[in-house]
C-alpha positions in Angstrom: -136.5 8.1 -78.0 -136.7 10.4 -75.0 -136.5 7.9 -72.2 -137.2 10.5 -69.5 -140.5 11.4 -71.0 -141.2 7.7 -71.5 -140.6 6.8 -67.8 -142.6 9.8 -66.8 -145.5 8.5 -68.9 -145.1 5.0 -67.5 -145.2 6.2 -63.9 -148.3 8.3 -64.6 -150.0 5.2 -66.0 -148.6 3.0 -63.2 -150.2 5.4 -60.5 -153.6 4.7 -62.1 -153.2 1.0 -62.7 -153.9 -0.9 -59.4 -153.3 -4.3 -61.1 -149.5 -3.8 -61.2 -147.6 -5.7 -58.5 -143.8 -5.4 -57.6 -143.3 -8.5 -59.9 -144.8 -6.7 -62.9 -142.8 -3.5 -62.2 -139.5 -5.4 -61.7 -140.0 -7.4 -64.9 -140.9 -4.2 -66.9 -137.8 -2.4 -65.8 -135.7 -5.5 -66.7 -137.3 -5.3 -70.2 -136.6 -1.6 -70.3 -133.0 -2.1 -69.5 -132.7 -4.6 -72.4 -134.5 -2.2 -74.6 -132.0 0.5 -73.7 -129.1 -1.9 -74.6 -130.7 -2.5 -78.0 -130.8 1.3 -78.6 -134.6 1.5 -78.2 -135.4 -0.4 -81.4 -138.9 -1.4 -82.4 -138.3 -5.1 -81.4 -135.6 -6.7 -79.3 -134.7 -10.2 -78.3 -134.7 -11.4 -74.7 -133.6 -14.5 -72.8 -135.8 -16.0 -70.2 -133.1 -16.8 -67.8 -131.5 -13.3 -68.1 -134.8 -11.6 -67.6 -135.6 -13.7 -64.5 -132.2 -12.9 -63.1 -132.5 -9.1 -63.7 -136.1 -8.9 -62.3 -135.2 -11.2 -59.3 -138.1 -13.5 -60.2 -137.2 -17.1 -59.1 -140.3 -18.9 -60.3 -140.9 -19.7 -64.0 -144.7 -19.7 -63.4 -144.6 -16.2 -61.9 -142.4 -15.0 -64.8 -144.8 -16.4 -67.4 -147.9 -15.0 -65.7 -146.4 -11.5 -65.4 -145.2 -11.5 -69.0 -148.7 -12.5 -70.2 -150.4 -9.8 -68.1 -148.0 -7.1 -69.2 -148.9 -8.0 -72.7 -152.6 -8.2 -72.0 -152.6 -4.8 -70.3 -150.9 -3.1 -73.2 -147.5 -2.3 -71.7 -145.6 -4.6 -74.1 -146.1 -6.8 -77.2 -144.6 -10.2 -76.8 -143.8 -12.9 -79.4 -142.7 -16.2 -77.9 -140.0 -18.2 -79.7 -140.8 -21.7 -80.8 -137.1 -22.6 -80.9 -135.4 -23.2 -77.6 -132.1 -21.9 -79.1 -133.4 -18.5 -80.1 -134.9 -15.9 -77.8 -138.3 -14.4 -77.7 -139.1 -10.9 -79.2 -140.5 -8.0 -77.2 -141.7 -4.5 -78.2 -142.4 -1.9 -75.5 -145.2 0.6 -75.8 -143.8 4.1 -76.1 -145.1 6.9 -73.8 -142.8 9.7 -74.9 -144.7 10.1 -78.2 -148.0 10.8 -76.4 -146.4 13.5 -74.3 -145.0 15.2 -77.4 -148.5 15.2 -79.0 -150.0 16.8 -75.9 -147.3 19.4 -75.9 -147.7 20.3 -79.5 -151.4 20.5 -79.1 -151.1 23.0 -76.3 -148.5 25.0 -78.3 -150.9 25.2 -81.3 -153.7 26.2 -79.0 -151.6 29.1 -77.5 -150.7 30.3 -81.0 -154.3 30.3 -82.1 -155.2 32.2 -79.0 -152.5 34.7 -79.6 -153.7 35.2 -83.2 -157.3 35.5 -82.2 -156.4 38.1 -79.5 -154.5 40.3 -81.9 -156.3 43.3 -83.7 -157.8 42.6 -87.0 -159.1 45.2 -89.6 -161.8 42.7 -90.7 -163.3 40.9 -87.7 -165.8 39.0 -89.8 -163.1 37.7 -92.1 -161.0 36.7 -89.1 -163.9 35.0 -87.5 -164.6 33.0 -90.6 -160.9 32.2 -90.9 -160.7 31.1 -87.3 -163.9 29.1 -87.7 -162.5 27.4 -90.8 -159.2 26.8 -89.1 -161.0 25.3 -86.1 -163.1 23.2 -88.3 -160.0 21.9 -90.0 -158.5 21.1 -86.6 -161.6 19.2 -85.7 -161.6 17.3 -88.9 -157.9 16.4 -88.4 -158.7 15.4 -84.9 -161.4 13.0 -86.0 -159.1 11.6 -88.7 -156.3 11.1 -86.2 -158.8 9.5 -83.8 -159.9 7.0 -86.4 -156.3 6.2 -87.3 -155.5 5.7 -83.6 -158.5 3.5 -83.1 -157.5 1.3 -86.1 -153.9 1.2 -84.9 -155.1 0.2 -81.4 -157.3 -2.6 -82.9 -154.3 -3.9 -84.9 -152.2 -3.7 -81.8 -154.8 -5.6 -79.7 -155.0 -8.3 -82.4 -151.2 -8.6 -82.4 -151.2 -8.7 -78.6 -153.8 -11.6 -78.6 -151.7 -13.5 -81.1 -148.5 -13.0 -79.2 -150.3 -13.9 -75.9 -151.5 -17.1 -77.5 -148.0 -18.0 -78.5 -146.6 -17.0 -75.2 -149.2 -19.0 -73.3 -148.5 -22.1 -75.4 -144.7 -21.8 -74.9 -145.0 -21.1 -71.2 -147.5 -24.0 -70.8 -145.0 -26.4 -72.3 -142.2 -25.0 -70.1 -144.4 -25.3 -66.9 -145.4 -28.8 -67.8 -141.8 -29.8 -68.4 -140.8 -28.2 -65.0 -143.6 -30.0 -63.2 -142.6 -33.3 -64.8 -139.0 -32.8 -63.8 -140.1 -32.0 -60.2 -142.2 -35.2 -60.1 -139.3 -37.3 -61.4 -136.9 -35.8 -58.9 -139.4 -36.4 -56.1 -139.8 -40.0 -57.2 -136.0 -40.5 -57.4 -135.6 -39.0 -53.9 -138.3 -41.3 -52.6 -136.6 -44.4 -54.0 -133.3 -43.3 -52.6 -134.8 -42.8 -49.2 -136.4 -46.3 -49.4 -133.1 -47.8 -50.4 -131.3 -45.9 -47.6 -133.9 -47.0 -45.0 -133.6 -50.6 -46.2 -129.8 -50.6 -46.0 -130.0 -49.0 -42.6 -132.3 -51.8 -41.4 -130.0 -54.4 -42.8 -127.0 -52.8 -41.1 -128.9 -52.6 -37.8 -129.8 -56.3 -38.0 -126.2 -57.2 -38.7 -125.0 -55.1 -35.8 -127.5 -56.7 -33.5 -126.6 -60.3 -34.7 -122.9 -59.7 -34.3 -123.4 -58.1 -30.9 -125.4 -61.1 -29.7 -122.9 -63.6 -31.0 -119.7 -61.9 -30.0 -118.8 -61.3 -26.3 -118.8 -57.8 -24.9 -115.7 -55.8 -25.7 -115.4 -54.9 -22.0 -115.5 -58.5 -21.0 -112.3 -60.5 -21.2 -112.5 -64.3 -21.2 -110.3 -65.5 -18.3 -107.7 -68.2 -18.5 -108.2 -71.5 -16.8 -105.3 -70.8 -14.4 -106.8 -67.5 -13.4 -110.1 -69.3 -12.6 -108.4 -72.0 -10.6 -106.5 -69.4 -8.6 -109.7 -67.5 -7.9 -111.4 -70.7 -6.7 -108.5 -71.6 -4.5 -108.6 -68.2 -2.9 -112.2 -68.9 -1.9 -111.4 -72.4 -0.5 -112.7 -74.4 -3.5 -110.9 -77.1 -5.3 -109.4 -76.9 -8.8 -111.7 -79.5 -10.0 -114.7 -77.2 -9.2 -112.9 -74.4 -11.1 -112.5 -76.7 -14.1 -116.2 -77.6 -14.0 -117.1 -73.9 -13.9 -114.7 -73.0 -16.7 -115.9 -75.9 -19.0 -119.5 -75.0 -18.4 -119.3 -71.3 -19.4 -116.7 -71.9 -22.1 -119.2 -74.2 -23.9 -122.1 -71.7 -23.5 -120.0 -68.8 -24.9 -119.8 -67.1 -21.5 -123.5 -66.4 -21.3 -125.9 -67.0 -18.4 -128.8 -69.4 -18.4 -131.1 -66.8 -19.9 -128.5 -66.2 -22.7 -127.4 -62.8 -21.4 -123.7 -61.7 -21.7 -121.5 -62.1 -18.7 -120.2 -58.8 -17.5 -118.1 -60.1 -14.6 -117.0 -63.7 -14.5 -115.9 -63.3 -10.8 -119.5 -62.5 -9.8 -120.8 -65.5 -11.7 -118.0 -67.7 -10.1 -119.1 -66.5 -6.6 -122.7 -67.5 -7.4 -121.5 -70.8 -8.6 -119.6 -71.3 -5.3 -122.7 -70.4 -3.2 -124.9 -72.8 -5.1 -122.3 -75.5 -4.7 -122.0 -74.9 -1.0 -125.8 -74.9 -0.6 -126.0 -78.2 -2.5 -123.4 -79.8 -0.3 -125.2 -78.6 2.9 -128.5 -80.1 1.8 -127.0 -83.5 1.1 -126.9 -86.2 3.7 -124.9 -89.4 4.0 -126.4 -92.6 2.5 -128.4 -94.8 4.9 -128.5 -92.2 7.6 -131.5 -91.8 9.8 -133.3 -88.7 9.0 -135.5 -86.5 11.2 -138.6 -87.2 9.2 -141.4 -89.2 10.9 -141.3 -91.6 7.9 -137.6 -92.3 8.4 -136.7 -95.8 9.6 -133.5 -97.2 11.2 -131.5 -99.3 8.7 -129.1 -100.8 11.2 -131.8 -102.2 13.5 -131.2 -105.2 15.8 -134.2 -107.5 15.4 -133.0 -109.7 18.4 -134.1 -107.1 20.8 -137.7 -107.2 22.0 -140.2 -104.7 20.8 
């Protein structure tokens, strides 16, 4: 095996084949490397994961498609393995042999030309000999052409068989990968739903606890502290006790059930409301300023 001639022949064919993409070329050279390790045998065993790693192909679908097309286009012959524990078999088409045939043909042509150019004592005999020789070459060429055609037909039949096996194997792998992806997607969806539900529960619990518990910044005052504050504002201790008892029973929340931030501000409002209520009051049985008011302590002995 002359791998330099082989690669030269491959590049000549590659320049004419516009179907080849970087994925095909990368996969072919990964196969060539494995073929080199196996001492260029007729068949060699490959591993799918190893070939994907060497060719830098990350998708199993792309790998299966490129392998099938290389087989369809005649670059390789591929036999897929039905056993997951054993590798598939590959045979690369040789290009160094075709180069040797072309070189031998040109050498034979040069020798025949040299013989025909030389001087002969019997030109007629030489002409007949050359004609017979040329006829033999033609016959041999036709025979070789027939053999090559038959070999190509057998190779094409083998490629179709291998392609069918490869397609079936790759289809099973692709279906398995798609199924695993769907299962993973379903599991991730269920996990997300559970996470969202737990998050909602935690949020409700935090909201409930924050509504029931007083604010961490607010400190519930002592009764003595409230009494001292009321006395400083010229209010009695009894009024301070009423204030303390009222808000202690309501959980230190306002009338609209909002948390108290500053009890001193609420106490001042309480004092203002109490002062206003006392100002609006009037003594019992006092004469008011209204036109409907009457004098209670009237002396009926006096004349009208």
